[in-house]
C-alpha positions in Angstrom: 59.9 -135.6 -74.9 58.9 -132.5 -76.9 55.2 -133.5 -76.6 55.7 -133.8 -72.8 57.1 -130.3 -72.7 54.3 -128.9 -74.8 51.7 -130.5 -72.4 53.4 -129.1 -69.3 53.6 -125.6 -70.9 49.9 -125.8 -71.8 49.0 -127.0 -68.3 51.0 -124.1 -66.8 49.3 -121.7 -69.1 45.9 -123.0 -68.1 46.8 -122.7 -64.4 48.0 -119.2 -64.9 44.8 -118.2 -66.8 42.6 -119.8 -64.2 44.5 -118.1 -61.4 44.2 -114.7 -63.2 40.4 -115.3 -63.6 40.0 -116.2 -59.9 42.1 -113.2 -58.8 40.1 -110.9 -61.1 36.8 -112.3 -59.8 38.0 -111.9 -56.2 39.0 -108.3 -56.7 35.6 -107.5 -58.4 33.8 -109.1 -55.4 35.9 -107.1 -53.0 35.3 -103.8 -54.9 31.6 -104.5 -54.8 31.7 -105.2 -51.1 33.6 -102.1 -50.4 31.1 -100.1 -52.5 28.3 -101.5 -50.4 30.2 -100.8 -47.2 30.9 -97.2 -48.3 27.2 -96.7 -49.1 26.2 -98.0 -45.7 28.8 -95.7 -44.0 27.4 -92.7 -46.0 23.9 -93.7 -44.7 25.3 -94.0 -41.2 26.9 -90.6 -41.4 23.6 -89.1 -42.6 21.9 -90.7 -39.5 19.8 -93.1 -41.6 19.0 -96.6 -40.2 20.3 -99.5 -42.3 18.4 -102.6 -43.5 19.5 -105.7 -41.7 19.3 -109.2 -43.2 19.8 -111.1 -39.8 22.0 -113.8 -41.2 25.5 -115.0 -40.1 27.3 -113.1 -42.8 30.0 -110.4 -42.1 27.9 -107.8 -44.0 25.0 -108.4 -41.6 27.3 -108.1 -38.6 28.7 -104.8 -39.8 25.2 -103.5 -40.5 24.0 -104.4 -37.0 27.0 -102.5 -35.4 26.5 -99.5 -37.6 22.9 -99.3 -36.6 24.0 -99.4 -32.9 26.4 -96.6 -33.6 23.6 -94.6 -35.2 21.3 -95.1 -32.3 24.0 -94.1 -29.8 24.8 -91.0 -31.9 21.1 -90.0 -32.0 20.8 -90.4 -28.3 23.9 -88.3 -27.6 22.8 -85.7 -30.1 19.4 -85.4 -28.3 21.1 -85.1 -24.9 23.5 -82.5 -26.2 20.7 -80.4 -27.7 18.7 -80.7 -24.5 21.7 -79.6 -22.4 22.4 -76.7 -24.8 18.8 -75.5 -24.4 19.0 -75.7 -20.6 22.3 -73.8 -20.6 20.8 -71.2 -23.0 17.8 -70.7 -20.8 19.9 -70.6 -17.7 22.2 -67.9 -19.1 19.2 -65.9 -20.3 17.6 -66.1 -16.8 20.8 -65.2 -15.0 21.4 -62.2 -17.3 17.9 -61.0 -16.8 18.0 -61.4 -13.0 21.4 -59.6 -12.8 20.5 -56.7 -15.2 17.5 -55.6 -13.1 19.4 -55.0 -9.8 22.4 -53.5 -11.7 20.1 -51.0 -13.4 18.5 -50.2 -10.1 22.0 -49.6 -8.5 23.0 -47.3 -11.3 19.7 -45.4 -11.1 19.7 -45.0 -7.3 23.4 -44.0 -7.3 22.6 -41.3 -9.9 19.7 -40.0 -7.7 22.0 -40.2 -4.7 24.6 -38.0 -6.4 22.0 -35.4 -7.1 21.0 -35.2 -3.4 24.4 -35.2 -1.6 26.5 -32.1 -1.1 29.5 -33.1 0.9 32.6 -34.2 -1.0 33.1 -37.6 0.8 29.5 -38.7 0.0 29.9 -37.6 -3.6 33.1 -39.5 -3.9 31.6 -42.7 -2.5 28.6 -42.6 -4.7 30.8 -42.0 -7.7 32.8 -45.1 -6.8 29.6 -47.2 -6.4 28.5 -46.0 -9.9 31.8 -46.9 -11.5 31.9 -50.3 -10.0 28.3 -51.0 -11.0 29.2 -50.1 -14.6 32.3 -52.3 -14.5 30.2 -55.2 -13.1 27.6 -54.7 -15.9 30.4 -54.7 -18.5 31.9 -58.0 -17.3 28.5 -59.6 -17.1 27.8 -58.7 -20.7 31.2 -59.9 -21.9 30.7 -63.2 -19.9 27.3 -63.8 -21.6 28.7 -63.1 -25.0 31.7 -65.4 -24.4 29.4 -68.2 -23.2 27.4 -67.9 -26.4 30.5 -68.5 -28.5 32.0 -71.2 -26.3 28.9 -73.2 -25.8 27.8 -72.9 -29.4 24.4 -71.5 -28.2 23.8 -69.5 -31.4 20.7 -71.2 -32.9 19.0 -69.0 -35.5 15.5 -69.5 -36.9 15.2 -66.9 -39.7 11.7 -65.6 -40.7 10.3 -62.5 -42.2 11.1 -59.7 -39.8 10.5 -55.9 -39.7 13.8 -54.1 -40.1 12.7 -50.9 -38.4 11.7 -52.8 -35.3 15.0 -54.5 -35.1 16.8 -51.2 -35.4 14.8 -49.7 -32.6 15.4 -52.6 -30.3 19.1 -52.7 -31.1 19.4 -49.0 -30.4 17.9 -49.6 -27.0 20.8 -51.9 -26.1 23.2 -49.0 -26.8 21.0 -46.2 -25.4 22.6 -46.0 -21.9 26.2 -45.7 -23.0 25.2 -43.3 -25.7 23.4 -41.1 -23.1 26.5 -41.1 -20.9 28.7 -39.8 -23.8 25.9 -37.5 -25.1 26.1 -39.3 -28.5 23.1 -39.0 -30.7 21.7 -42.1 -32.3 20.1 -40.9 -35.5 17.9 -43.6 -37.1 16.1 -43.7 -40.5 13.1 -45.9 -41.1 11.9 -47.2 -44.5 9.4 -50.0 -43.7 11.7 -52.8 -45.1 11.4 -56.4 -44.2 14.2 -59.0 -44.2 14.6 -62.7 -43.6 16.3 -63.0 -40.2 16.1 -64.3 -36.6 14.8 -61.2 -34.8 16.3 -61.8 -31.4 19.8 -62.8 -32.5 19.9 -60.2 -35.2 19.0 -57.5 -32.7 21.8 -58.7 -30.5 24.3 -58.6 -33.4 23.2 -55.2 -34.6 23.3 -53.9 -31.0 26.9 -55.1 -30.7 27.8 -53.1 -33.8 26.0 -50.0 -32.5 27.6 -50.3 -29.0 31.0 -50.5 -30.7 30.3 -47.4 -32.7 29.3 -45.6 -29.5 32.3 -46.9 -27.5 34.9 -45.7 -30.1 33.2 -42.3 -30.9 34.0 -39.0 -29.2 31.5 -37.5 -26.8 28.8 -35.4 -28.4 29.2 -37.0 -31.9 26.6 -38.8 -34.0 26.0 -42.4 -34.9 23.7 -42.9 -37.9 21.7 -46.1 -38.5 20.0 -46.5 -41.9 18.9 -49.2 -44.2 18.8 -49.7 -48.0 17.1 -52.3 -50.2 19.0 -54.3 -52.9 17.8 -57.0 -55.3 18.6 -59.9 -52.9 19.6 -58.2 -49.6 18.5 -55.6 -47.1 21.6 -53.6 -46.0 21.6 -52.0 -42.5 24.3 -49.4 -42.2 25.9 -48.1 -39.0 28.1 -45.0 -39.5 30.1 -43.3 -36.8 32.5 -40.4 -36.3 34.9 -42.4 -34.3 38.6 -43.2 -34.3 38.5 -45.5 -37.3 40.3 -48.8 -37.9 43.7 -49.1 -39.5 43.6 -50.6 -43.0 45.9 -53.5 -42.1 43.6 -54.5 -39.2 40.3 -54.4 -40.9 40.4 -58.0 -41.9 41.1 -59.1 -38.3 38.5 -57.3 -36.2 35.9 -60.1 -36.7 38.2 -62.7 -35.1 37.4 -63.8 -31.7 39.3 -62.0 -28.9 41.0 -59.7 -31.4 41.3 -56.0 -30.4 42.8 -53.2 -32.5 46.1 -51.6 -31.6 44.4 -48.2 -31.2 41.7 -49.3 -28.7 43.8 -50.5 -25.8 42.4 -47.7 -23.6 38.8 -49.0 -23.9 37.3 -52.0 -22.0 36.6 -55.0 -24.1 37.4 -58.6 -24.9 37.0 -58.7 -28.7 33.7 -60.7 -28.6 31.0 -58.3 -29.9 32.0 -58.1 -33.6 32.9 -61.8 -33.7 29.4 -62.7 -32.3 27.8 -60.3 -34.8 29.5 -61.9 -37.8 28.6 -65.4 -36.6 24.9 -64.5 -36.2 24.7 -62.8 -39.6 26.6 -65.5 -41.5 24.4 -68.3 -40.0 21.5 -66.6 -41.7 23.2 -66.5 -45.1 24.1 -62.9 -44.7 27.4 -61.1 -44.4 28.9 -58.0 -42.8 31.6 -55.7 -44.2 33.1 -52.3 -43.3 34.6 -49.2 -44.6 37.0 -47.2 -42.4 39.9 -44.8 -42.2 41.9 -43.6 -39.2 40.3 -40.6 -37.5 37.5 -40.5 -40.1 35.0 -42.9 -38.7 33.7 -46.3 -39.7 30.7 -47.6 -41.6 29.5 -51.2 -41.0 27.2 -52.8 -43.7 25.1 -55.7 -42.5 23.5 -57.6 -45.4 20.4 -59.7 -44.6 18.4 -61.8 -47.1 15.4 -60.0 -48.6 12.1 -61.9 -48.7 11.1 -63.0 -52.2 8.1 -61.0 -53.4 
């Protein structure tokens, strides 16, 4: 009887040991399969095609389906990029086509005001001029908003002349500066930076336009540049109303407007767009400001390695 019990115990122990070994082997195989699956998922996320064995195994079926997902994703990505380029080109064409007649309306209205003498004609020409300016403002804000909403910012940085960018950016703010008799004082040093010229001119132009908008008539706006070890810094300094300290960390948020600028037109897009453009080129933008003492914006762009 005792021998029988010993044999049963040994058999049970052997069964338990064999079961433990089978479970351990099964778990090891499952872990290996999961590792292989995770590697394939990582390749799929990276857009890499997977090697297919074309057998009846589950692994092969998963690989085939992942390859189909990759193909569909690549097709959709290509279509999205093509649509983005079409929208970008369309917005650029529309803005160009609208700006020309608007500029002509503003110019002809100014000439008309110089040649009319009666009060009624002068009043009507003034209304035309103000409405043209309002239409131009809304057009610019609409274009800026579309850039951010459609994710049309696509920068291609290359070695660019800083002085040329400053000149082009100042041209964007030239008309509002003339209307307020604000002097744009630029300094040139012959620096080069690593940036997308077109988008950086747009970003810098937005900063300069802001400086003009929130500065008193007859004041100055200084645009200068300085070279550091890794960056070229473009500085825009004004004599404007300044930014409260508690709001300085918020002004680069989309649609945010300071509490002390409610009397000026704007949607809070310009500085947000400027920061997006600069940051996508591995640069950054910061400011120094105090109420009623003006603001200085520092735009840092990568300096070419010499």
